[in-house]
C-alpha positions as CSV (number, residue, x, y, z in Angstrom):
1,R,57.7,-41.8,-14.5
2,L,57.8,-44.9,-12.3
3,S,56.4,-43.0,-9.3
4,M,53.6,-41.7,-11.5
5,Q,52.8,-45.2,-12.8
6,S,52.8,-46.6,-9.3
7,A,50.5,-43.8,-8.1
8,L,48.1,-44.6,-11.0
9,L,48.2,-48.3,-10.0
10,V,47.3,-47.4,-6.4
11,A,44.5,-45.2,-7.6
12,V,43.0,-47.9,-9.8
13,R,43.2,-50.5,-7.0
14,M,41.6,-48.0,-4.6
15,E,38.8,-47.3,-7.1
16,R,38.2,-51.1,-7.5
17,G,38.1,-51.6,-3.8
18,S,35.6,-48.6,-3.4
19,R,33.4,-50.1,-6.1
20,R,33.3,-53.4,-4.2
21,R,32.4,-51.7,-1.0
22,S,29.9,-49.4,-2.6
23,E,27.6,-52.3,-3.7
24,P,26.4,-53.1,-0.1
25,E,26.4,-49.4,0.7
26,E,24.1,-48.8,-2.2
27,A,21.8,-51.6,-1.0
28,D,21.8,-50.0,2.5
29,K,20.9,-46.7,1.0
30,G,18.0,-48.3,-1.0
31,R,16.7,-49.8,2.2
32,M,17.1,-46.6,4.1
33,K,15.3,-44.7,1.4
34,R,12.4,-47.1,1.5
35,T,12.2,-46.9,5.3
36,I,12.2,-43.0,5.1
37,I,9.4,-43.0,2.6
38,K,7.4,-45.5,4.5
39,D,7.8,-43.4,7.7
40,W,6.8,-40.3,5.7
41,K,3.6,-42.1,4.5
42,T,2.7,-43.1,8.0
43,R,3.1,-39.5,9.3
44,L,1.3,-38.1,6.3
45,S,-1.7,-40.4,6.8
46,Y,-1.8,-39.3,10.5
47,F,-1.9,-35.6,9.5
48,L,-4.5,-36.2,6.8
49,Q,-6.7,-38.1,9.2
50,N,-6.4,-35.4,11.9
51,S,-7.0,-32.7,9.3
52,S,-10.2,-34.3,8.0
53,N,-11.4,-35.0,11.5
54,S,-10.9,-31.4,12.7
55,N,-12.9,-30.0,9.8
56,K,-16.4,-30.6,11.0
57,R,-18.1,-29.5,7.8
58,K,-16.1,-31.8,5.6
59,S,-16.2,-34.7,8.0
60,K,-20.0,-34.9,7.5
61,K,-19.4,-35.7,3.9
62,A,-17.5,-38.9,3.3
63,G,-16.9,-37.9,-0.3
64,K,-14.7,-35.1,0.8
65,H,-12.0,-37.6,1.8
66,R,-11.2,-37.7,-1.9
67,N,-9.5,-34.3,-1.4
68,Y,-6.7,-36.2,0.2
69,F,-5.8,-38.6,-2.6
70,R,-2.2,-38.6,-3.6
71,P,-1.5,-35.7,-6.0
72,S,-0.3,-36.3,-9.6
73,P,3.4,-35.7,-10.3
74,E,2.4,-32.5,-12.2
75,E,0.4,-31.2,-9.3
76,A,3.2,-32.0,-6.8
77,Q,5.7,-30.2,-9.0
78,L,3.6,-27.0,-8.8
79,W,4.5,-26.9,-5.1
80,S,8.0,-26.0,-6.0
81,E,7.0,-22.9,-7.8
82,A,5.9,-21.0,-4.7
83,F,5.6,-21.7,-1.0
84,D,2.0,-20.5,-1.1
85,E,1.2,-23.2,-3.7
86,L,2.3,-25.8,-1.2
87,L,0.4,-24.4,1.7
88,A,-2.8,-24.0,-0.4
89,N,-2.9,-27.7,-1.3
90,K,-4.4,-29.9,1.5
91,Y,-2.1,-32.9,0.7
92,G,0.9,-30.6,0.3
93,L,0.2,-28.9,3.6
94,A,-0.1,-32.3,5.3
95,A,3.1,-33.4,3.7
96,F,4.9,-30.3,4.8
97,R,3.7,-30.7,8.4
98,A,4.9,-34.3,8.4
99,F,8.3,-33.1,7.1
100,L,8.5,-30.4,9.8
101,K,7.7,-33.0,12.4
102,S,10.6,-35.1,11.2
103,E,12.8,-32.0,11.7
104,F,11.3,-31.3,15.2
105,C,10.0,-27.9,14.2
106,E,6.3,-28.6,13.6
107,E,5.4,-25.8,15.9
108,N,6.1,-23.3,13.1
109,I,3.3,-24.6,10.8
110,E,1.0,-25.2,13.7
111,F,1.4,-21.6,14.8
112,W,0.9,-20.3,11.3
113,L,-2.3,-22.4,10.9
114,A,-3.6,-21.2,14.3
115,C,-3.0,-17.6,13.2
116,E,-4.9,-18.2,10.0
117,D,-7.8,-19.6,12.0
118,F,-7.6,-16.7,14.4
119,K,-7.9,-14.1,11.7
120,K,-11.1,-15.7,10.4
121,T,-12.7,-15.6,13.9
122,K,-15.7,-13.3,14.1
123,S,-17.0,-13.7,17.7
124,P,-15.2,-11.2,20.1
125,Q,-15.4,-13.9,22.9
126,K,-13.8,-16.5,20.7
127,L,-11.2,-14.0,19.6
128,T,-10.2,-13.4,23.2
129,S,-10.1,-17.1,24.1
130,K,-8.2,-18.0,21.0
131,A,-5.7,-15.2,21.5
132,K,-4.9,-16.5,25.0
133,K,-4.6,-20.1,23.8
134,I,-2.2,-19.1,21.0
135,Y,-0.1,-17.0,23.5
136,N,0.0,-19.9,26.0
137,D,0.8,-22.5,23.4
138,F,3.4,-20.7,21.2
139,I,4.5,-17.3,22.6
140,E,5.1,-17.2,26.3
141,K,8.5,-18.3,27.8
142,E,8.8,-22.1,27.9
143,A,5.4,-22.6,26.1
144,P,4.9,-26.2,25.0
145,K,5.2,-25.2,21.4
146,E,7.3,-22.1,21.8
147,I,8.3,-20.5,18.5
148,N,11.5,-18.7,17.8
149,I,10.8,-15.0,17.8
150,D,12.5,-12.1,19.4
151,F,11.8,-10.7,22.9
152,Q,10.4,-7.4,21.6
153,T,7.8,-9.2,19.4
154,K,6.8,-11.4,22.4
155,T,6.3,-8.3,24.6
156,M,4.3,-6.6,21.9
157,I,2.0,-9.6,21.6
158,A,1.5,-9.8,25.4
159,Q,0.3,-6.2,25.4
160,N,-1.9,-6.7,22.3
161,I,-3.8,-9.7,23.6
162,Q,-5.2,-7.6,26.5
163,G,-7.5,-6.1,23.9
164,P,-7.1,-8.7,21.0
165,T,-7.7,-7.7,17.4
166,H,-7.2,-9.8,14.2
167,T,-3.7,-8.4,13.8
168,C,-2.4,-9.4,17.3
169,F,0.0,-12.0,15.9
170,S,0.7,-10.6,12.4
171,A,4.3,-9.7,13.1
172,A,5.1,-13.1,14.6
173,Q,3.2,-14.9,11.8
174,K,5.2,-13.0,9.1
175,R,8.5,-14.0,10.8
176,V,7.5,-17.6,11.1
177,Y,6.3,-17.7,7.5
178,S,9.6,-16.2,6.4
179,L,11.5,-18.7,8.5
180,M,9.6,-21.7,6.9
181,E,9.9,-20.3,3.4
182,N,13.6,-19.6,3.5
183,N,14.7,-22.7,5.5
184,S,12.3,-25.6,5.8
185,Y,10.6,-25.2,2.4
186,P,13.8,-25.6,0.3
187,R,14.8,-28.7,2.4
188,F,11.3,-30.1,1.9
189,L,11.7,-29.8,-1.9
190,E,14.9,-31.7,-1.7
191,S,13.5,-34.5,0.5
192,E,13.2,-38.1,-0.6
193,F,9.5,-38.0,0.0
194,Y,8.8,-35.0,-2.2
195,Q,11.0,-36.3,-5.0
196,E,9.0,-39.5,-4.8
197,L,5.8,-37.6,-5.2
198,C,7.1,-35.9,-8.3
199,K,8.1,-39.2,-10.0
200,K,5.7,-40.5,-12.6
201,A,4.3,-43.9,-11.6
202,P,5.7,-46.8,-13.7
203,L,3.2,-48.6,-16.0
204,S,1.4,-51.5,-14.4
205,R,1.9,-55.1,-15.6
206,A,-1.6,-55.0,-17.1
207,A,-0.8,-51.9,-19.0
208,Q,2.6,-53.2,-20.2
209,G,1.0,-56.4,-21.5
210,T,-1.5,-54.5,-23.7
């Protein structure tokens, strides 16, 4: 009995000690969380700016920048229902790109986007030049943004781009999509930044005073 009582006393003391230590740790966590979210916002604004600049049609109309306003919590929550929901939303896509950049694997989403653009290309000349660029940027050995696909798929692509069609990169794009959907996407949904987007904004002081 005495040994049990002494063990309980030790446990209580340890718990008290951990509580004292946890207070500064919680403060550190709060500061870290704010830093992470601030960093995310900086990256996100960079991707949104680049995205709007690259789209010539939309850049002509200043009003189109409204598309990049922060989504409502309800809209952000829709992204968790399906990976396609996230990719279809401009703000969501930019947020996901910023997340992949933080994980040093942004080449996956860049390759996927390049393939989407490639499939919409109508000019045979542009199709050929784009196919070579995608191969040089993402596929060949030691490419600057080399994606993680097997040797067989790489060999097949190297053969296909000799006479490029819209399906040249289909197999590789499916693999990369699956990789993002099964690995990066779940981590994105658990990220501090995404959780922050899903939170409903607190009432302003003016609204609280009314």
